[in-house]
C-alpha positions as a Markdown table, in Angstrom:
| # | Residue | x | y | z |
|---|---|---|---|---|
| 1 | Met | -0.1 | 0.0 | -0.1 |
| 2 | Ile | 1.4 | 3.5 | -1.1 |
| 3 | Thr | 0.9 | 6.4 | 1.4 |
| 4 | Pro | -0.7 | 9.4 | 0.0 |
| 5 | Lys | 2.3 | 11.5 | 0.3 |
| 6 | Leu | 4.3 | 9.0 | -1.7 |
| 7 | Gln | 1.5 | 8.6 | -4.4 |
| 8 | Thr | 1.5 | 12.7 | -4.7 |
| 9 | Phe | 5.3 | 12.5 | -5.2 |
| 10 | Leu | 5.3 | 9.7 | -7.8 |
| 11 | Ser | 2.4 | 11.5 | -9.7 |
| 12 | Asp | 3.9 | 14.9 | -9.8 |
| 13 | Glu | 5.3 | 15.7 | -13.0 |
| 14 | Ser | 6.0 | 19.4 | -12.9 |
| 15 | Gly | 9.9 | 19.0 | -12.9 |
| 16 | Ala | 9.7 | 16.9 | -15.9 |
| 17 | Thr | 9.2 | 19.8 | -18.3 |
| 18 | Ala | 12.1 | 21.7 | -16.8 |
| 19 | Ile | 14.3 | 18.7 | -17.1 |
| 20 | Glu | 13.4 | 17.9 | -20.9 |
| 21 | Tyr | 13.6 | 21.7 | -21.8 |
| 22 | Gly | 17.3 | 21.6 | -20.2 |
| 23 | Leu | 18.1 | 18.4 | -22.3 |
| 24 | Ile | 16.9 | 20.2 | -25.5 |
| 25 | Val | 19.1 | 23.2 | -24.8 |
| 26 | Ala | 22.1 | 21.0 | -24.1 |
| 27 | Leu | 21.5 | 19.2 | -27.4 |
| 28 | Val | 21.2 | 22.1 | -29.5 |
| 29 | Ser | 24.3 | 23.6 | -27.8 |
| 30 | Val | 26.1 | 20.7 | -28.7 |
| 31 | Ala | 24.9 | 20.6 | -32.2 |
| 32 | Met | 25.9 | 24.3 | -32.6 |
| 33 | Phe | 29.3 | 23.6 | -31.4 |
| 34 | Gly | 29.7 | 20.6 | -33.7 |
| 35 | Phe | 28.4 | 22.7 | -36.7 |
| 36 | Ala | 31.0 | 25.4 | -35.5 |
| 37 | Glu | 33.9 | 23.1 | -35.6 |
| 38 | Leu | 33.1 | 21.6 | -38.9 |
| 39 | Met | 32.3 | 24.7 | -41.0 |
| 40 | Gly | 35.1 | 27.0 | -39.3 |
| 41 | Asp | 37.7 | 26.7 | -41.5 |
| 42 | Ser | 35.3 | 26.9 | -44.5 |
| 43 | Leu | 33.6 | 30.1 | -43.2 |
| 44 | Asn | 37.1 | 31.6 | -42.3 |
| 45 | Ala | 38.1 | 31.2 | -45.7 |
| 46 | Phe | 35.3 | 32.2 | -47.3 |
| 47 | Phe | 35.1 | 35.8 | -45.3 |
| 48 | Ser | 39.1 | 36.2 | -45.9 |
| 49 | Asp | 38.5 | 35.6 | -49.5 |
| 50 | Thr | 35.4 | 38.1 | -49.7 |
| 51 | Ser | 37.7 | 40.6 | -47.7 |
| 52 | Thr | 40.5 | 40.3 | -50.1 |
| 53 | Lys | 38.1 | 40.7 | -53.2 |
| 54 | Met | 36.7 | 43.7 | -51.5 |
| 55 | Ser | 40.0 | 45.3 | -50.8 |
| 56 | Asn | 41.5 | 44.8 | -54.2 |
| 57 | Ala | 38.2 | 46.3 | -55.7 |
| 58 | Val | 38.2 | 49.5 | -53.7 |
| 59 | Gly | 42.3 | 49.8 | -53.8 |
| 60 | Pro | 44.6 | 51.0 | -51.1 |
| 61 | Ala | 43.4 | 53.4 | -48.3 |
| 62 | Pro | 44.8 | 56.8 | -48.8 |
| 63 | Ser | 47.3 | 57.8 | -46.6 |
| 64 | Pro | 47.1 | 61.0 | -44.4 |
């Protein structure tokens, strides 16, 4: 026989939602770090190339 307090404790699911949201946030953050690790070098090369092309198109900055 289960006591009423134990029955109430076992049927309470209010903390489960917070734990689920915490797990979702952890999973999303791991995915973001993984994506950044995989794409980091590629994105760096892309922006460096774009910066070089823009600098070459405009020309050198005038000296004061």
